[in-house]
C-alpha positions as CSV (number, residue, x, y, z in Angstrom):
1,M,0.0,0.0,0.0
2,R,1.2,3.5,-0.8
3,L,2.4,5.3,2.2
4,D,0.0,8.3,1.7
5,D,-2.9,5.7,1.3
6,Y,-1.7,4.0,4.5
7,I,-1.6,7.2,6.5
8,E,-5.0,8.3,5.3
9,S,-6.5,5.0,6.4
10,L,-5.2,5.7,9.9
11,E,-7.1,8.9,10.4
12,P,-9.4,8.4,13.4
13,D,-13.1,9.4,13.5
14,E,-13.1,12.5,15.8
15,E,-16.4,11.7,17.6
16,A,-15.2,8.1,18.3
17,E,-11.9,9.6,19.7
18,R,-13.8,11.9,22.0
19,R,-15.9,8.8,23.2
20,R,-12.8,6.9,23.9
21,L,-11.0,9.8,25.8
22,A,-14.2,10.3,27.9
23,K,-14.2,6.7,28.8
24,E,-10.5,6.3,29.5
25,K,-9.9,9.5,31.5
26,S,-11.6,8.2,34.6
27,Y,-10.0,9.2,37.9
28,A,-12.1,6.9,40.1
29,I,-9.0,5.3,41.7
30,T,-10.3,6.3,45.2
31,D,-13.4,4.2,44.6
32,H,-11.2,1.2,43.9
33,L,-9.1,1.7,47.0
34,E,-12.3,1.8,49.1
35,E,-13.4,-1.4,47.6
36,F,-10.1,-3.0,48.4
37,E,-10.4,-1.9,51.9
38,R,-13.8,-3.6,52.3
39,N,-12.5,-6.8,50.6
40,F,-9.5,-6.8,52.8
41,E,-11.5,-6.6,56.1
42,R,-13.7,-9.6,54.9
43,A,-10.6,-11.7,53.9
44,L,-8.7,-11.1,57.1
45,S,-8.8,-13.9,59.7
46,G,-7.0,-12.6,62.8
47,D,-3.7,-11.3,61.4
48,S,-3.7,-13.6,58.4
49,L,-5.0,-13.5,54.9
50,V,-6.5,-17.0,54.4
51,G,-7.3,-18.2,51.0
52,S,-5.0,-15.7,49.3
53,T,-3.9,-16.4,45.8
54,A,-0.6,-15.0,44.5
55,P,-0.1,-14.7,40.7
56,S,3.2,-12.8,40.8
57,I,5.9,-11.3,42.8
58,F,7.7,-8.0,43.4
59,V,11.3,-7.2,44.3
60,G,12.1,-3.6,45.2
61,R,15.4,-1.7,44.8
62,S,15.2,0.8,47.7
63,S,18.2,0.5,50.1
64,Y,19.8,-2.1,47.7
65,P,21.2,-4.7,48.6
66,D,18.6,-4.9,51.5
67,V,15.5,-4.8,49.4
68,P,11.8,-5.2,50.0
69,I,10.5,-8.4,48.5
70,G,6.8,-9.3,48.2
71,V,4.2,-11.5,46.9
72,L,1.3,-9.9,45.0
73,S,-2.3,-11.2,45.4
74,P,-5.6,-9.8,44.6
75,V,-8.0,-9.3,47.5
76,G,-11.6,-10.2,47.0
77,D,-11.0,-11.6,43.4
78,E,-8.9,-14.6,44.0
79,D,-10.8,-16.7,41.3
80,D,-9.6,-14.2,38.7
81,A,-6.1,-14.0,40.0
82,E,-4.6,-14.7,36.6
83,S,-6.0,-11.6,35.0
84,Y,-3.9,-9.6,37.5
85,V,-0.7,-10.6,35.9
86,T,1.0,-8.1,33.7
87,D,1.5,-9.5,30.3
88,G,0.5,-9.3,26.6
89,E,-3.1,-10.5,27.4
90,W,-3.8,-7.0,28.8
91,Y,-3.2,-5.4,25.3
92,R,-5.3,-8.1,23.7
93,R,-8.1,-7.5,26.1
94,G,-7.9,-3.9,25.4
95,Y,-7.2,-2.6,28.9
96,G,-6.9,1.1,29.2
97,I,-5.0,3.2,31.9
98,D,-8.0,2.9,34.2
99,D,-8.2,-0.9,33.9
100,V,-4.5,-1.3,34.8
101,L,-4.7,1.0,37.8
102,Q,-7.8,-0.9,39.0
103,R,-5.9,-4.1,39.0
104,R,-2.9,-2.5,40.8
105,T,-5.0,-1.0,43.5
106,G,-6.7,-4.3,44.1
107,L,-3.3,-6.2,44.3
108,L,-1.9,-6.4,47.8
109,N,1.9,-6.3,48.1
110,S,2.7,-8.5,51.2
111,N,6.3,-7.8,51.7
112,K,9.4,-8.3,53.9
113,R,13.0,-7.1,53.6
114,A,15.7,-9.5,52.4
115,D,19.4,-9.3,51.3
116,V,19.7,-10.0,47.6
117,D,22.6,-12.4,48.1
118,S,21.8,-14.0,51.5
119,P,18.1,-13.4,52.2
120,S,18.1,-15.6,55.3
121,V,21.5,-15.0,56.8
122,A,20.2,-15.9,60.3
123,S,19.4,-19.5,59.1
124,R,22.3,-22.0,58.4
125,L,19.8,-23.9,56.4
126,A,19.4,-21.1,53.9
127,P,22.6,-19.1,53.7
128,S,22.0,-17.9,50.0
129,V,19.4,-17.3,47.4
130,H,20.4,-20.6,45.7
131,D,19.4,-22.7,48.7
132,A,16.4,-20.5,49.9
133,W,13.3,-22.7,49.6
134,D,12.0,-22.1,53.1
135,G,10.4,-19.2,54.7
136,F,9.1,-16.1,52.9
137,V,11.8,-16.0,50.4
138,G,11.2,-19.6,49.4
139,V,7.4,-19.0,49.2
140,Q,8.1,-16.1,46.8
141,R,10.3,-18.2,44.7
142,E,7.7,-20.9,44.4
143,V,5.2,-18.3,43.2
144,A,7.7,-17.0,40.7
145,I,8.5,-20.4,39.1
146,A,4.9,-21.7,39.0
147,D,3.0,-21.5,35.8
148,R,-0.4,-20.6,37.5
149,P,-1.4,-18.6,40.6
150,V,-0.5,-20.2,43.9
151,D,-2.8,-20.5,47.0
152,L,-1.2,-19.1,50.2
153,E,-1.8,-18.1,53.7
154,I,0.0,-14.7,54.5
155,G,0.6,-13.5,58.0
156,L,0.6,-9.6,58.3
157,N,2.2,-7.4,60.9
158,D,-0.2,-4.4,60.1
159,D,-3.0,-3.2,57.9
160,P,-2.0,-2.2,54.4
161,D,-0.8,1.2,53.3
162,L,-3.5,2.3,50.8
163,G,-1.4,5.0,49.3
164,L,-1.3,4.5,45.5
165,K,2.2,4.2,44.1
166,P,1.9,4.4,40.3
167,G,5.7,3.5,40.0
168,A,7.8,4.5,37.0
169,D,7.6,3.9,33.3
170,V,9.5,0.8,33.5
171,A,8.3,-0.7,36.8
172,T,4.9,-2.4,37.3
173,P,2.6,0.1,39.1
174,R,2.1,-0.9,42.7
175,G,-1.0,-0.8,44.9
176,P,-1.5,-1.2,48.6
177,R,1.4,-2.8,50.7
178,A,1.6,-4.5,54.0
179,S,4.5,-5.9,56.1
180,A,4.3,-9.7,56.2
181,S,5.3,-11.7,59.1
182,G,5.4,-14.9,56.9
183,A,3.8,-16.9,54.2
184,E,2.9,-20.5,53.9
185,L,2.0,-22.6,50.8
186,R,-1.5,-24.2,50.8
187,E,-0.8,-26.3,47.7
188,N,2.0,-27.8,45.7
189,P,2.9,-25.4,42.9
190,H,3.0,-26.7,39.4
191,V,6.4,-25.9,37.9
192,P,7.0,-26.5,34.0
193,R,9.7,-29.0,33.1
194,P,12.0,-26.4,31.4
195,V,11.9,-24.2,34.4
196,K,12.9,-27.3,36.6
197,K,15.8,-27.9,34.1
198,T,17.2,-24.5,34.6
199,L,16.9,-24.6,38.3
200,E,18.7,-28.0,38.5
201,D,21.7,-26.9,36.4
202,D,24.0,-25.0,38.8
203,D,26.4,-24.2,36.1
204,W,24.1,-22.6,33.5
205,R,24.7,-18.9,33.1
206,A,21.6,-16.7,33.4
207,Q,21.7,-15.4,29.8
208,G,21.8,-18.9,28.5
209,A,18.9,-20.0,30.8
210,M,16.8,-17.1,29.7
211,T,17.2,-17.6,26.0
212,Y,16.5,-21.4,26.6
213,L,13.2,-20.6,28.3
214,Y,12.3,-18.1,25.5
215,R,13.0,-20.7,22.8
216,R,10.8,-23.0,24.8
217,G,7.8,-20.7,24.4
218,F,8.0,-18.7,27.6
219,D,7.4,-15.1,27.2
220,V,9.5,-12.4,28.7
221,Y,7.0,-11.7,31.5
222,E,7.5,-15.2,32.9
223,I,11.1,-15.2,32.5
224,N,11.4,-11.8,34.3
225,S,9.7,-13.1,37.2
226,I,11.9,-16.2,37.5
227,L,14.9,-14.1,37.2
228,S,13.8,-11.6,39.7
229,A,13.3,-14.4,42.3
230,G,17.0,-15.4,41.9
231,A,16.1,-18.7,40.3
232,L,18.4,-18.4,37.2
233,G,22.1,-18.5,36.6
234,E,25.0,-20.2,38.1
235,A,24.6,-21.3,41.7
236,D,27.0,-18.9,43.3
237,Q,25.8,-15.9,41.0
238,R,22.2,-16.3,41.8
239,R,20.6,-13.4,43.6
240,L,17.3,-11.5,44.0
241,V,16.9,-9.0,41.1
242,P,14.8,-5.9,41.6
243,T,11.8,-6.1,39.2
244,R,12.6,-2.9,37.4
245,W,16.1,-4.2,36.7
246,S,15.0,-7.7,35.7
247,I,12.4,-6.3,33.1
248,T,15.1,-4.6,31.1
249,A,17.7,-7.4,31.7
250,V,15.3,-10.0,30.1
251,D,14.3,-7.7,27.2
252,D,18.0,-6.9,26.5
253,T,19.2,-10.6,26.8
254,V,16.3,-12.0,24.6
255,G,16.9,-9.1,22.2
256,Q,20.7,-9.9,21.8
257,F,19.7,-13.5,21.1
258,L,17.4,-12.5,18.4
259,R,19.8,-10.1,16.9
260,G,22.3,-12.9,16.5
261,R,19.7,-15.0,14.8
262,I,19.3,-12.4,12.0
263,R,22.9,-11.5,11.9
264,N,23.5,-13.2,8.6
265,A,20.0,-13.0,7.3
266,P,19.2,-11.2,3.9
267,S,17.8,-7.7,4.2
268,I,14.3,-6.6,3.6
269,D,14.0,-5.0,0.0
270,E,11.6,-2.1,0.5
271,V,11.0,0.8,2.9
272,Q,8.0,0.0,5.1
273,V,6.2,2.1,7.6
274,R,3.8,0.7,10.3
275,A,1.8,2.5,12.9
276,N,0.0,1.6,16.2
277,E,-1.7,3.7,18.9
278,Y,-2.4,2.7,22.5
279,M,-3.1,4.4,25.7
280,G,-2.2,7.8,24.4
281,N,1.0,6.7,22.9
282,R,1.4,6.7,19.2
283,Y,4.1,4.6,17.4
284,W,5.5,4.9,13.8
285,I,8.1,2.2,12.8
286,V,10.2,2.6,9.8
287,L,12.0,-0.4,8.4
288,A,14.6,0.2,5.6
289,P,16.9,-2.1,3.6
290,G,20.4,-2.7,5.0
291,S,22.2,-4.3,7.9
292,W,20.8,-4.1,11.5
293,E,20.6,-0.8,13.0
294,F,18.0,0.4,15.6
295,E,16.9,3.8,17.1
296,L,14.1,4.9,19.4
297,V,13.2,8.5,19.4
298,E,10.6,9.6,22.0
299,M,8.6,12.8,21.6
300,K,6.8,13.8,24.8
301,A,4.1,16.3,24.5
302,P,3.8,19.3,26.8
303,G,1.3,18.6,29.6
304,S,2.0,14.8,29.5
305,I,3.3,13.0,32.6
306,W,6.8,13.1,31.5
307,N,6.7,16.7,30.3
308,P,4.3,18.3,32.8
309,N,4.7,21.9,31.9
310,P,2.0,22.8,29.3
311,D,4.0,25.7,28.0
312,D,7.2,23.6,27.3
313,D,8.3,22.5,23.9
314,V,8.1,18.8,22.9
315,W,10.7,16.9,24.9
316,L,12.9,14.7,22.7
317,Q,14.9,11.7,23.8
318,S,16.7,9.2,21.8
319,A,19.1,6.1,21.8
320,S,20.5,4.0,19.0
321,E,22.8,1.0,18.2
322,G,24.6,-0.3,15.1
323,Y,25.1,-3.7,13.6
324,E,27.2,-4.9,16.7
325,G,24.6,-3.7,19.3
326,R,25.4,-1.7,22.4
327,S,28.1,-2.1,25.0
328,S,26.5,0.2,27.6
329,Y,23.1,0.7,29.2
330,V,20.6,3.1,27.6
331,E,20.2,6.0,30.0
332,E,18.0,8.4,27.9
333,T,15.1,6.2,26.9
334,A,15.8,3.5,29.5
335,G,13.6,0.4,29.5
336,A,11.4,1.6,26.7
337,Y,14.3,1.2,24.3
338,Y,14.8,-2.4,25.1
339,A,11.1,-3.1,25.0
340,A,10.6,-1.5,21.6
341,R,13.7,-3.2,20.2
342,L,12.5,-6.6,21.3
343,G,9.2,-6.1,19.3
344,V,11.1,-5.2,16.1
345,L,13.7,-8.0,16.5
346,E,10.8,-10.6,17.1
347,H,9.2,-9.5,13.7
348,L,12.5,-9.7,11.8
349,E,13.5,-13.0,13.2
350,S,10.1,-14.4,12.3
351,I,10.6,-13.4,8.7
352,G,14.2,-14.3,8.5
353,R,15.3,-10.8,7.6
354,Q,17.3,-7.9,8.9
355,A,16.8,-4.1,8.4
356,K,17.5,-0.7,9.7
357,C,14.8,0.3,12.1
358,L,13.6,3.8,13.4
359,V,10.9,3.7,16.1
360,L,9.1,7.1,16.7
361,R,7.1,7.2,19.8
362,E,4.8,10.1,20.6
363,V,3.6,10.4,24.2
364,S,0.5,12.5,24.3
365,D,-1.3,14.2,27.2
366,D,-3.8,11.5,27.1
367,Y,-1.2,9.2,28.7
368,W,-2.3,10.5,32.2
369,A,-0.6,7.8,34.3
370,P,2.3,5.5,33.8
371,V,1.4,1.8,33.4
372,G,4.8,0.3,32.7
373,V,7.0,-0.5,29.5
374,W,4.9,-3.6,28.8
375,Q,2.6,-1.2,26.8
376,V,5.6,-0.1,24.7
377,R,6.5,-3.8,24.0
378,E,3.1,-4.8,23.1
379,S,2.3,-1.8,21.0
380,V,5.4,-2.5,18.9
381,R,4.8,-6.1,18.7
382,N,1.1,-5.7,17.5
383,A,2.1,-2.9,14.9
384,F,3.6,-6.0,13.0
385,E,1.0,-8.5,14.0
386,G,-2.1,-6.3,13.2
387,V,-3.8,-6.7,16.6
388,P,-5.9,-3.8,17.8
389,G,-5.3,-2.3,21.3
390,E,-7.7,-0.4,23.5
391,A,-7.0,2.8,21.8
392,S,-8.4,1.6,18.5
393,D,-12.3,2.2,18.5
394,P,-14.2,-0.7,17.0
395,D,-15.7,1.8,14.4
396,L,-12.4,2.8,13.0
397,E,-11.0,1.3,9.9
398,R,-7.3,1.0,10.5
399,A,-5.0,-0.5,8.0
400,A,-2.7,-1.6,10.8
401,L,-5.4,-3.9,12.0
402,A,-5.0,-6.1,9.0
403,G,-1.2,-6.2,9.3
404,E,-0.8,-3.9,6.4
405,Y,1.9,-1.3,6.0
406,G,2.8,1.7,4.1
407,E,5.6,1.6,1.3
408,A,7.9,4.5,0.4
409,E,10.5,4.8,-2.3
410,T,13.3,5.8,0.2
411,F,13.8,6.4,3.9
412,H,13.9,10.1,3.0
413,A,10.3,9.8,1.4
414,A,9.1,7.9,4.4
415,L,10.2,10.7,6.8
416,D,8.6,13.3,4.5
417,G,5.4,11.4,4.4
418,L,5.3,11.1,8.2
419,A,6.3,14.7,9.0
420,P,2.8,16.1,9.0
421,Q,1.8,13.4,11.5
422,L,4.5,14.1,14.0
423,P,4.5,16.9,16.7
424,I,8.0,18.1,15.6
425,S,9.5,19.2,12.3
426,A,11.5,16.9,10.2
427,A,14.5,19.1,10.6
428,R,14.3,18.8,14.4
429,L,14.0,15.0,14.0
430,R,17.1,14.8,11.9
431,R,19.1,16.9,14.5
432,K,18.0,14.4,17.2
433,S,18.0,11.1,15.3
434,E,21.4,9.7,14.3
435,L,19.7,7.0,12.1
436,A,17.5,9.6,10.2
437,A,20.4,12.1,9.6
438,G,22.8,9.3,8.7
439,L,20.4,7.5,6.3
440,Q,19.3,10.8,4.6
441,S,23.0,11.6,3.9
442,N,23.4,8.3,2.2
443,L,20.3,7.4,0.2
444,S,22.2,5.1,-1.9
445,A,22.1,2.7,1.0
446,F,18.6,1.8,-0.1
447,S,19.5,0.7,-3.5
448,S,21.2,-2.5,-2.2
449,P,20.3,-5.0,0.6
450,D,23.9,-4.9,1.7
451,G,23.8,-1.0,2.1
């Protein structure tokens, strides 16, 4: 499809967009907290939560290496515990910002503090993470490696703190928290065979174990939880990993594995442009012939959560890598970089091709609360797969829903076609984007797959 026709097909119906925003911009979080408090009082038996079901875990990073560790469990909705797990299903179900925050405010974080290397130093039976299968640390690990929510009994030292902590763009938003005195399993968790294999091999490095699980069909969300619980890697190297760090570590490790898979693959043979929109974030993905290169440019609108002053200019951030990848952590765009890169690499690996890729992310003021980089990952993934997200009204006819893309003669032509859709000028984009500036100075690169 010609690029101009593709862009025209993406234009939203203004009335449908107003209906969507009116529905999404609901600030009824206090109502969810009040409901949580009522459910908590009904579920409490003495100082214990009996019949609690934990679908996931959380490892904090404050005061590292003495960090808070917790099990996350819905209160009052135990039968639907699996829907509280952050993963790609949230995108497929069309969850909006309000839906995500509802789940986070209904998810109790029962936590204790532990040392990341020796979480139970007072016990000779559990001197390190590698050996910790008893006590609160052991229960948390059992939850992390299980393939379904686990029934628990949790002892609490106090009532939960109901202060909403949305978290950061990388971290999963957190709801109420309570200090735990302990936790006990009420069932034997079911652990998949590949996870057992990684646990039993004390000499398997974490990177290899992560890619093994990914190749066996585990998504990055599941691998992240296992890594965070200190259940991957060589025995003497295993430690608890703060959730925020483990998310990026898994995205990066799997991304490097996929980059290796396409390293000698032929290039795509045309310039392609894809788009997606979700939760007030709009994505443009430009693939061009040539060897692997990648760049993410973020454009954050005035009045958005990351650029709160409505009188400021659009805030630009970018990060990039060449054919050999990166040797240092991305500071400017942080976890969003690795999440977006993963989505692109999964697509290229699936078609057995490599390409140069520029991802443009526009963060509008409709993104009124952070939900985590999972939405970046899923938005990029589904720009290729053609699956609609919550931001796509059912009445809209979007070419992206059919997995289609726009074609351009050159990378330069693609940027020219996109320019009217962006909140910044093409000249400002070139000044910020190394990939755009470099490719536009060498348009002959697009005449050959080896360029």
